[in-house]
VOROVO-355296 format. One record per residue (C-alpha): residue number from 1; residue in three letters; z, y, x. Coordinates in pm, 1 decimal, always signed. Each point is the difference from the previous one (the first is absolute). Example, Ala and Ser with C-alpha at 12.3 -4.5 7.8 and 13.67 -1.06 7.14 Angstrom:
  nr rest       c3       c2       c1
   1  Ala   +780.0   -450.0  +1230.0
   2  Ser    -66.0   +344.0   +137.0
//
This chain:
  nr rest       c3       c2       c1
   1  Met +11539.8  +6039.6  +7902.3
   2  Val   -124.0    +73.9   -348.0
   3  Ser   +261.1   +125.0   -241.1
   4  Pro   +186.0   -224.1   -243.1
   5  Thr   -151.0   +214.4   -275.2
   6  Phe   -347.6   -116.6   +101.7
   7  Lys   +109.4   -361.8    +23.2
   8  Asn   +131.6    +19.2   -357.6
   9  Leu   -312.3   +152.5   -155.1
  10  Ala   -177.5   -177.1   -281.1
  11  Pro   -258.9   -239.6   +147.7
  12  Glu   -293.6   +187.8   -155.5
  13  Lys   +104.9   +331.8   +152.7
  14  Lys    +72.2   -156.2   +338.4
  15  Glu   -343.0   -167.3     -6.1
  16  Arg   -165.8   +333.6    -83.0
  17  Ile   +175.0   +161.1   +297.0
  18  Asn    -88.9   -292.6   +226.9
  19  Ala   -364.5    +29.3   -105.7
  20  Ala     +0.9   +374.8    +71.8
  21  Leu   +157.2    -60.2   +341.9
  22  Leu   -257.5   -268.1    +75.4
  23  Thr   -285.4   +230.3    -99.0
  24  Glu   +132.6   +286.6   +211.4
  25  Phe    +87.5   -198.5   +310.6
  26  Ser   -319.1   -206.6    -18.4
  27  Thr   -214.3   +311.8    -22.9
  28  Tyr   +172.0   +239.0   +240.6
  29  Pro   +171.1    -44.1   +334.6
  30  Leu   +373.0    +62.4    -28.9
  31  Lys    -35.1   +339.3   +170.0
  32  Asp   -236.8   +111.9   -278.7
  33  Ala   +179.7   -158.7   -295.7
  34  Gln   +128.7   +232.6   -273.1
  35  Val   +284.6    -33.8   -246.4
  36  Ala   -202.9   +210.8   -244.1
  37  Arg   -270.6   -265.1    -32.7
  38  Ile   +255.6   -280.0    -30.4
  39  Val   +198.2   +163.9   -279.1
  40  Lys   -317.0    +92.1   -188.1
  41  Asp   -134.7   -354.2    +24.3
  42  Ala   +337.5   -157.2    -86.3
  43  Gln    +57.3   +249.0   -282.6
  44  Ile   +347.4    +92.6   +121.5
  45  Ala   +164.9   +330.0    +84.7
  46  Arg     +8.7   +110.1   +364.0
  47  Gly   +380.0     +2.8    -18.6
  48  Ala     -3.5   -363.8   -111.4
  49  Phe   -193.5    -94.6   +313.5
  50  Tyr   +276.5   +150.8   +213.2
  51  Lys   +259.9   -170.6   -216.2
  52  Tyr   -160.6   -336.0    +89.2
  53  Phe   -103.2    +65.2   +361.7
  54  Thr   +136.2   +233.7   +265.6
  55  Asp   -352.0    +92.8   +113.7
  56  Leu   -353.2   -132.7    +43.2
  57  Asn   +100.7   -208.2   +302.0
  58  Glu   +256.1   -188.2   -205.0
  59  Ala   -251.2    -57.6   -281.2
  60  Tyr   -252.0   -124.3   +256.4
  61  Asp   +252.4   -234.1   +162.9
  62  Tyr    +93.1   -136.9   -341.5
  63  Leu   -362.3    -68.8    -93.8
  64  Tyr    -91.1   -146.3   +339.1
  65  His   +296.5   -234.6    -26.1
  66  Leu   -124.7   -111.1   -344.0
  67  Ala   -340.9    -72.9   +150.5
  68  Leu   +146.1   -205.9   +282.4
  69  Val   +221.3   -198.7   -232.8
  70  Asp   -300.2    -66.4   -221.5
  71  Ile   -240.2   -124.1   +268.0
  72  His   +175.9    -52.1   +334.0
  73  Ala    +41.3   -351.2   +128.7
  74  Asp   +365.3    -82.8    +53.1
  75  Leu    +34.8   -129.6   +353.7
  76  Lys   +294.5   -236.1    +19.1
  77  Ser    -95.7    -76.9   +357.7
  78  Ser   -235.7   +191.3   +220.0
  79  Ser   -192.4   -243.7   +214.0
  80  Pro   -335.3   +126.7   +126.4
  81  Gln   -185.6   -217.2   -254.1
  82  Glu   +216.8   +134.0   -283.7
  83  Ile    -71.3   +357.1   +110.9
  84  Leu   -372.4    -73.8    -10.0
  85  Asn    +30.3   -170.1   -339.9
  86  Ala   +214.1   +284.1   -137.1
  87  Thr   -246.7   +261.5   +126.5
  88  Arg   -290.1   -190.1   -158.9
  89  Ala   +190.6    -36.3   -329.1
  90  Phe    +99.3   +367.0     +1.3
  91  Ile   -359.9   +111.9    +53.2
  92  Thr   -128.9   -231.9   -271.7
  93  Ala   +267.1   +112.5   -246.5
  94  Ser    -44.3   +366.7    +92.7
  95  Leu   -373.7     -1.1    -59.4
  96  Lys    +60.9   -123.3   -356.4
  97  Ser   +307.3   +210.8    -66.6
  98  Ser    +33.8   +317.1   -199.8
  99  Tyr   +188.4   +119.9   +308.7
 100  Tyr   -307.4    -27.8   +228.0
 101  Asp    -65.1   +375.2    +29.7
 102  Leu   +370.0    +71.0    +52.2
 103  Leu    +23.3   -260.5   +275.9
 104  Lys   -318.6   +120.4   +164.8
 105  Leu   +122.6   +361.0     +5.8
 106  His   +340.4   -111.9   +121.8
 107  Leu   -133.2   -206.8   +287.0
 108  Thr   -270.0   +245.9   +105.7
 109  Val   +159.4   +340.5    -66.2
 110  Asn   +361.4     +2.6   -116.1
 111  Glu   +167.1   -259.1   +220.6
 112  Leu   +176.4   +139.1   +300.3
 113  Pro   -107.5   -144.1   +331.9
 114  Leu   +119.9   -356.2    +19.0
 115  Ala   +360.3    -34.0   -100.2
 116  Phe    +70.9   -298.2   +222.1
 117  Ala   +235.6   +178.0   +234.0
 118  Asp   +262.0   -272.7    -45.3
 119  Pro   +111.5    -55.3   +360.1
 120  Ser   +104.1   -357.9    -79.1
 121  Leu   -361.0   -108.1    -65.7
 122  Ser   -154.0   -203.5   +278.0
 123  Ala   -328.1   +122.7   +140.8
 124  Thr   -181.6   -280.3   -183.4
 125  Arg   +166.0    +75.8   -337.2
 126  Trp    -75.0   +370.9    +41.1
 127  Ala   -363.7    -76.4    +86.7
 128  Leu    -37.0   -236.8   -297.7
 129  Ala   +142.3   +259.0   -240.4
 130  Thr   -217.7   +274.7   +145.2
 131  Leu   -317.0   -209.5     -9.3
 132  Ser    +58.3   -124.2   -354.3
 133  His    +50.4   +356.2   -128.5
 134  Gln   -310.2   +120.7   +181.8
 135  Thr   -192.8   -287.6   -158.3
 136  Leu   +124.8   +111.1   -342.7
 137  Arg   -117.3   +355.1    +66.6
 138  Glu   -345.1   -113.2   +108.4
 139  Ala    -48.2   -254.7   -279.1
 140  Leu   +108.2   +234.7   -277.3
 141  Asn   -218.1   +275.2   +139.5
 142  Asp   -298.5   -233.9    +47.2
 143  Pro    +40.3   -298.2   -238.7
 144  Gln   -350.3   -132.1    +68.2
 145  Asn   +107.1    -90.4   +355.0
 146  Lys   +349.6   -131.6    -79.5
 147  Glu    -83.1   -347.4   +132.7
 148  Leu   -109.4   +150.9   +332.3
 149  Tyr   +330.1   +185.6    +29.0
 150  Leu   +200.1   -308.7    -97.5
 151  Lys   -188.0   -212.6   +254.0
 152  Arg    +75.8   +256.8   +270.1
 153  Leu   +367.6     -7.5   -101.3
 154  Glu     -1.6   -380.3    +15.8
 155  Gln   -154.3     +6.0   +348.1
 156  Ser   +254.3   +259.9   +114.6
 157  Ile   +289.5   -203.1   -137.4
 158  Thr   -128.3   -308.3   +180.7
 159  Leu    -20.5   +192.1   +327.2
 160  Leu   +344.8   +153.2    -41.4
 161  Val   +167.7   -327.8    -87.2
 162  Ser   -170.9   -190.4   +282.9
 163  Lys   +110.9   +263.6   +255.1
 164  Asp   +352.7     +3.5   -144.4
 165  Asn    +46.9   -376.0    +52.7
//
């Protein structure tokens, strides 16, 4: 959780820091990110960075959350068709977003292996979540073929739902 000090910064300074975080985490995988480049780009002291964030992981989590809030479809319900629509909308928004490089690095390098270990998920819900995230990875990595990946997701959803009924 970012510090209250960061939350209370002047909007211009916070935006400068956000831009520096976006540049760093969109250019380098998290394992290669450096506070030194962030503070130089944001024009803040190294100590200020640690006053705002515990470490690079916290800064990354903060920025990734901002990206998701900015472009992620809010699923009120999660029917198979809504998952497909949300995945399509996310890809479309991501490709146009200033967060594109961040999302691409996150989904292809930084993200831990699927975090769908929730034991309460049914096999179908787990499969839908897994397939939609894999589709995001493929489409952001290869935008020219996004429709192919979305079609494959749609076909997979149809198969899963028909077998589940």
